[in-house]
C-alpha positions in Angstrom: 76.5 -94.9 31.6 75.6 -98.3 32.9 72.2 -98.8 34.6 73.9 -101.1 37.1 77.6 -101.9 37.7 78.5 -105.0 35.7 80.1 -106.5 38.8 76.7 -106.3 40.6 75.0 -108.1 37.7 77.7 -110.7 37.6 77.3 -111.3 41.4 73.5 -111.5 40.9 73.9 -114.2 38.4 76.4 -116.0 40.6 73.9 -116.0 43.5 71.0 -116.9 41.1 72.9 -119.9 39.5 74.0 -121.2 43.0 70.4 -121.1 44.3 69.2 -122.7 41.1 71.7 -125.5 41.4 70.8 -126.0 45.1 67.1 -126.1 44.3 67.7 -128.8 41.7 69.8 -130.8 44.1 67.4 -130.6 47.0 64.1 -130.5 45.1 63.0 -127.4 47.1 62.4 -124.5 44.6 60.5 -122.3 47.2 63.6 -120.3 48.2 64.0 -118.9 44.7 61.2 -116.3 45.2 63.5 -114.1 47.4 65.2 -113.1 44.1 62.1 -111.1 43.0 60.8 -107.7 43.8 57.3 -107.5 45.5 55.9 -106.3 42.1 57.9 -108.5 39.8 56.3 -110.2 36.8 57.4 -113.6 35.5 55.9 -115.0 32.2 56.4 -117.6 29.5 54.5 -118.9 26.5 52.4 -122.1 26.8 51.7 -122.7 23.2 49.6 -121.1 20.5 46.8 -120.0 22.8 48.2 -119.6 26.3 50.6 -117.6 28.4 51.7 -118.2 31.9 51.7 -115.0 34.0 52.7 -114.6 37.7 52.4 -111.1 39.0 54.1 -110.3 42.3 56.5 -112.2 44.5 53.7 -114.2 46.2 52.3 -115.5 42.9 55.9 -116.3 41.7 56.5 -118.2 45.0 53.1 -120.0 44.9 52.9 -120.7 41.1 56.3 -120.6 39.5 58.2 -122.3 42.2 55.2 -124.1 43.6 52.5 -125.5 41.3 54.6 -125.3 38.1 57.4 -127.2 39.7 55.2 -130.1 41.0 56.5 -133.3 39.5 59.8 -131.6 38.5 61.3 -131.3 41.9 64.7 -132.8 41.2 65.1 -131.7 37.6 68.2 -129.6 37.1 68.5 -126.5 34.9 72.3 -125.9 34.4 73.2 -122.6 32.9 75.4 -122.9 29.8 75.7 -119.2 28.8 74.9 -115.9 30.4 74.8 -112.6 28.5 74.8 -109.4 30.5 73.7 -106.0 29.3 74.7 -103.5 32.0 73.4 -100.6 30.0 69.8 -101.9 30.3 70.3 -103.9 33.5 69.2 -107.1 31.7 70.5 -110.6 31.6 69.9 -113.5 29.2 70.6 -116.9 30.6 70.6 -120.1 28.5 70.0 -123.4 30.3 69.3 -127.1 29.8 66.4 -129.1 31.3 67.5 -132.4 32.6 65.4 -134.9 34.6 66.7 -137.1 37.4 65.1 -140.1 35.7 66.9 -142.2 33.1 65.6 -143.9 30.0 66.0 -147.6 29.1 69.5 -146.8 27.7 70.6 -145.2 31.0 70.6 -141.7 29.7 68.9 -138.9 31.6 65.7 -137.6 30.1 66.4 -134.1 28.7 64.2 -131.6 26.9 66.2 -130.9 23.7 66.3 -127.5 22.2 67.2 -124.3 24.0 65.8 -123.1 27.2 66.4 -119.7 28.6 65.4 -116.8 30.8 65.5 -113.1 30.0 65.7 -111.1 33.2 65.4 -107.4 34.1 67.4 -106.5 37.2 66.0 -104.1 39.8 68.9 -103.8 42.1 69.2 -105.2 45.6 69.9 -108.6 44.0 66.3 -109.0 42.8 64.6 -109.4 39.4 61.7 -107.2 38.5 60.8 -109.0 35.2 61.5 -112.4 33.7 60.4 -114.1 30.5 61.3 -117.7 30.0 61.5 -119.6 26.7 61.8 -123.3 25.9 60.8 -125.8 23.3 57.3 -127.0 24.0 57.2 -129.7 21.4 60.3 -131.3 22.8 59.0 -130.9 26.3 55.8 -132.7 25.3 57.8 -135.5 23.6 59.9 -136.0 26.7 56.9 -136.0 29.1 55.2 -138.5 26.8 58.2 -140.8 26.7 58.5 -140.6 30.5 54.8 -141.3 30.9 55.0 -144.3 28.6 58.0 -145.7 30.5 56.2 -145.1 33.9 58.8 -142.5 34.8 56.6 -139.4 35.0 55.9 -138.3 38.6 52.2 -138.5 39.6 52.2 -134.7 40.3 53.3 -134.0 36.8 50.6 -136.3 35.4 48.0 -134.4 37.4 49.4 -131.1 36.1 49.1 -132.3 32.6 45.5 -133.3 33.1 44.7 -129.8 34.4 46.4 -128.1 31.5 45.1 -124.5 31.1 43.2 -124.8 34.4 46.5 -124.5 36.3 47.0 -121.2 38.2 48.6 -118.4 36.1 47.5 -119.7 32.7 45.8 -116.9 30.7 44.7 -116.7 27.1 47.2 -115.0 24.8 44.4 -112.7 23.7 44.2 -111.5 27.4 47.9 -110.8 27.9 50.4 -109.1 25.7 53.9 -109.9 27.0 55.5 -107.4 24.6 53.7 -104.6 26.4 55.6 -105.6 29.6 58.9 -104.5 28.0 59.4 -101.0 29.1 62.0 -99.8 26.5 61.4 -101.9 23.4 63.7 -101.3 20.5 61.0 -101.7 17.9 59.3 -98.4 18.8 
């Protein structure tokens, strides 16, 4: 039996993608935090030694859609594929990362490779868990090219200077994201 009706998960993604598209268009990501439970966890890897961890809706609001989006306000993250597992109540969304700025050839800067989010649905049109993944080497290359061309926003330059001193960054040795998966298939 399905953990949640497939139609509900599809509606959740419809709402999520619409809000994501609006946030990219307006540059206001703050409204995205309503899609999370009070005790949700949102994580991603930040390279060999670091993880990003936001625990609870307030940290997700302040850090994920606040400090981590500074300098990326009008970037867009169009979803290109969504996979829904109604048995587990999970969704995998694959997206692109495209800047509003253009390079010397007139093409938008884009972080190559695959970006995505793995969500756990909690009902009531909210996520309880999210793990993002994207290509850090390509991200660094794009940010470097944008900086060299004078196209990197000042807020992003400041974020890059702070590095692991940004809110939510924790050493990998202090956070095991695998342990946050409640029903792992590897035992």
